[in-house]
C-alpha positions in Angstrom: 22.0 -4.4 15.8 20.1 -1.8 13.9 17.4 -2.5 11.4 16.8 0.0 8.6 13.6 -0.2 6.6 13.2 1.7 3.4 9.5 2.1 2.4 9.0 2.7 -1.3 5.6 4.3 -1.3 3.4 3.0 -4.1 6.3 1.3 -5.9 4.6 -2.0 -6.6 2.3 -2.6 -9.6 0.1 -5.4 -11.0 2.4 -8.0 -12.7 -0.2 -9.2 -15.1 -0.4 -5.8 -16.9 3.1 -6.2 -18.5 6.5 -5.0 -17.3 6.2 -2.9 -14.2 8.2 0.1 -13.2 10.4 -2.0 -10.8 11.1 -4.2 -13.8 11.9 -1.3 -16.1 14.2 0.5 -13.6 17.9 0.1 -13.6 18.7 -0.7 -10.0 22.1 -2.4 -9.6 22.3 -1.9 -5.8 18.8 -3.3 -5.2 19.6 -6.2 -7.6 22.8 -7.0 -5.7 20.9 -6.9 -2.3 18.3 -9.3 -3.7 20.9 -11.8 -4.9 22.4 -12.0 -1.4 19.2 -11.4 0.6 15.8 -12.9 1.2 12.9 -11.9 -1.1 9.3 -12.7 -0.6 5.8 -11.4 -1.0 4.3 -9.4 1.9 0.7 -8.6 2.6 0.6 -4.9 3.7 -3.2 -4.3 3.2 -5.3 -6.3 5.7 -8.5 -7.9 4.3 -11.4 -5.4 4.2 -9.2 -2.3 4.3 -8.4 0.0 1.4 -4.7 0.2 0.3 -2.9 3.4 1.3 0.0 4.7 3.4 -2.3 5.1 6.4 -2.8 1.3 6.3 0.5 0.1 4.8 3.0 2.0 7.0 1.5 0.9 10.3 1.3 -2.6 9.0 5.0 -2.6 8.1 5.7 -1.2 11.6 4.1 -4.2 13.2 0.5 -3.0 13.9 -2.4 -5.4 13.2 -5.1 -3.1 11.9 -8.8 -3.9 12.1 -9.9 -0.5 10.8 -8.5 2.2 8.7 -6.6 4.8 10.7 -7.9 8.4 10.7 -6.1 10.2 8.0 -7.1 13.6 9.4 -5.4 12.9 12.7 -2.3 11.6 10.8 -2.1 14.8 8.7 -2.6 17.0 11.8 0.2 15.1 13.7 2.5 15.5 10.6 1.9 19.3 10.6 2.2 19.5 14.4 -1.4 20.8 14.6 -3.4 19.9 17.7 -7.1 19.2 16.9 -9.6 21.4 18.9 -10.6 20.2 22.4 -13.6 17.9 22.0 -13.2 18.1 18.2 -11.3 16.3 15.5 -9.3 16.6 12.3 -10.4 15.6 8.8 -8.3 15.3 5.6 -10.0 17.1 2.8 -8.9 16.8 -0.9 -9.4 18.5 -4.2 -8.9 16.6 -7.4 -5.2 17.0 -8.3 -6.0 18.9 -11.5 -7.9 21.5 -9.5 -5.4 22.0 -6.8 -4.3 25.4 -8.0 -7.7 26.8 -9.0 -7.9 30.3 -7.6 -11.6 30.2 -6.9 -11.3 26.9 -5.0 -8.3 28.3 -3.0 -10.4 31.2 -2.0 -13.3 28.9 -1.0 -10.8 26.8 1.1 -9.8 30.0 2.9 -13.5 30.9 3.5 -14.2 27.4 4.8 -11.3 27.7 7.3 -9.4 24.8 5.7 -5.8 24.5 6.6 -3.7 24.1 3.4 -1.2 21.2 3.6 0.5 20.3 0.3 -0.8 20.4 -3.2 -4.4 19.2 -3.3 -4.5 18.3 0.4 -6.2 20.3 3.2 -7.1 19.8 6.8 -10.4 20.6 8.5 -10.5 21.2 12.3 -14.0 21.1 13.7 -16.3 19.4 16.2 -17.8 17.2 13.5 -17.0 16.0 10.0 -17.4 18.9 7.5 -20.2 18.5 5.0 -18.8 19.7 1.7 -20.0 19.3 -1.9 -18.0 18.2 -4.9 -15.2 18.7 -5.9 -14.2 18.5 -2.3 -13.7 15.1 -0.8 -13.7 14.6 3.0 -11.9 11.5 4.2 -13.7 9.3 6.8 -13.1 9.7 10.5 -11.1 6.5 11.0 -9.6 4.8 14.0 -6.8 5.9 16.3 -3.3 4.5 16.0 -1.8 2.6 18.9 1.2 4.2 20.6 3.2 1.0 20.0 6.7 2.5 19.2 9.2 4.4 21.3 12.2 6.6 20.9 14.3 3.7 19.7 12.5 3.9 16.4 13.3 6.9 14.1 11.2 7.7 11.0 13.0 9.8 8.3 10.5 11.3 6.0 8.9 14.5 4.6 6.0 16.2 6.3 3.1 13.8 5.4 1.6 10.5 6.3 4.8 8.8 7.5 5.6 11.7 9.8 2.1 11.7 11.3 2.1 8.0 11.7 5.5 8.0 13.3 4.5 10.7 15.8 1.2 9.1 16.7 2.8 5.8 17.3 5.5 7.3 19.5 8.6 7.2 17.2 11.1 10.0 16.8 10.5 11.8 13.5 13.3 13.5 11.4 12.4 15.7 8.5 15.6 16.5 6.7 16.0 19.8 4.8 14.9 19.3 1.2 12.5 16.4 1.9 9.5 17.4 -0.2 7.5 14.2 -0.3 7.6 14.2 -4.1 10.0 13.4 -7.0 12.0 16.5 -6.3 13.0 15.4 -2.8 16.6 15.4 -1.6 17.3 11.7 -1.6 20.8 12.2 -0.3 19.6 14.2 2.6 17.3 11.4 3.7 20.1 8.8 3.5 22.5 11.0 5.4 19.8 11.6 8.1 19.2 7.8 8.3 22.9 7.0 8.7 23.2 9.6 11.5 20.1 8.1 13.2 21.7 4.6 13.3 24.0 5.8 16.1 21.3 5.8 18.8 18.3 3.9 17.3 17.4 0.3 17.1 15.2 0.8 14.0 15.4 3.5 11.3 12.5 3.8 8.9 13.1 5.8 5.7 9.9 6.7 3.8 10.1 7.9 0.2 6.9 9.1 -1.4 8.2 9.8 -4.9 7.1 6.6 -6.7 3.6 7.0 -5.4 3.4 10.7 -6.3 4.6 10.0 -9.9 2.0 7.2 -10.2 -0.8 9.5 -9.1 0.2 11.9 -11.9 0.3 8.9 -14.3 3.9 9.5 -15.1 5.6 6.2 -15.4 8.9 7.7 -16.6 9.1 9.8 -13.4 8.3 6.8 -11.3 11.2 4.8 -13.0 13.5 7.8 -12.5 12.6 8.0 -8.9 13.3 4.3 -8.3 16.7 4.7 -10.0 17.6 7.7 -7.9 16.6 5.8 -4.7 18.9 3.0 -5.7 21.9 5.2 -6.2 21.4 7.9 -3.5 19.5 6.0 -0.8 20.1 2.2 -1.0 23.8 2.4 -1.8 24.9 4.4 1.3 22.4 2.6 3.5 23.7 -0.8 2.4 27.3 0.3 3.3 26.3 1.7 6.6 24.1 -1.3 7.6 26.8 -3.7 6.5 29.4 -2.0 8.7 27.1 -2.3 11.7 26.2 -6.0 10.9 22.6 -4.8 10.8 19.6 -5.6 8.7 18.2 -3.7 5.7 14.5 -4.1 4.6 13.1 -2.7 1.4 9.4 -2.8 0.8 6.5 -0.8 -0.7 3.6 0.1 1.6 1.2 -0.6 -1.2 1.1 -0.6 -5.0 0.0 2.3 -7.3 -0.9 1.9 -10.9 0.8 4.6 -13.0 -1.8 4.1 -15.8 -4.8 4.9 -13.5 -3.2 6.5 -10.5 -5.2 4.1 -8.3 -3.8 2.3 -5.2 -3.5 -1.5 -5.4 -4.2 -3.9 -2.5 -2.3 -7.0 -3.6 0.8 -8.4 -1.9 4.1 -6.5 -2.6 7.6 -7.7 -3.1 9.8 -7.3 0.0 13.6 -7.7 0.5 15.4 -8.5 3.8 19.2 -8.3 3.7 21.9 -8.7 6.3 24.7 -10.9 7.5 22.2 -13.2 9.4 19.8 -13.4 6.5 19.8 -16.6 4.3 19.6 -15.8 0.6 16.6 -17.1 -1.3 18.3 -17.1 -4.7 19.0 -14.8 -7.7 15.9 -12.7 -8.2 15.1 -9.0 -8.6 12.6 -7.1 -6.5 10.2 -7.4 -9.3 6.5 -8.4 -8.8 6.5 -11.2 -11.4 9.8 -12.7 -10.4 9.0 -12.8 -6.7 5.6 -14.4 -7.4 7.4 -17.1 -9.5 9.9 -17.6 -6.7 7.2 -18.1 -4.1 5.3 -20.5 -6.3 8.3 -22.9 -6.7 
């Protein structure tokens, strides 16, 4: 039986700061899944590590991390770029508000940085580049274990999920129109996931839109993304998984605060649904409600 996991990047928020985006969003499909599924809190950021997709996604895929994976190697794998022999790859960022600055774009070219998407760049060199502000060079990090195989398919845009999938040995599918942002083609992702169910044991669908909207401090866009995911991703996946008597998991890889744009390390609400899953009761995939359920 197939298991489908939908990773809602950065969807969770701090429940003590008022109604969250998951609480505001109108998600009838997700609500229905919660009523007949199992909802709980899940720790996706191991103690001592910073929250982020490079930590949360491998954790959701079953890896027990002791150190933060190398984001540069992840980005290089996502872009199908091989680091130089004897060298490495480092993720380099600009502040988002300076991503389109012409002078900094020219400087990036002069420095030999490989442009990725938006404010993200890649440095390929023997040692970590020494750059001044406003450039930020990510730490070197640890290697990811090759713990998956071709029976796992990751459906995503070119980005962290693609790099993690490739480094861990999974098959990676990037559908046309998958942008890694709020303008992504949600339906293309769900259709690719349904096709992948025919010859995969596990299909992972990563959706970055909630996280990207949060980083731009745009709560309305985050809520709209969650609602689009409900209608265009969860609805067809629920039907396809149900026909195959499989299991559907819906879980963020970390939280992201749409007021500050910062990642959050706390536990996240997680849903598991399927014919063999015992329901935990009527509750939405909302941080506060899941906390209350667990505390009963």
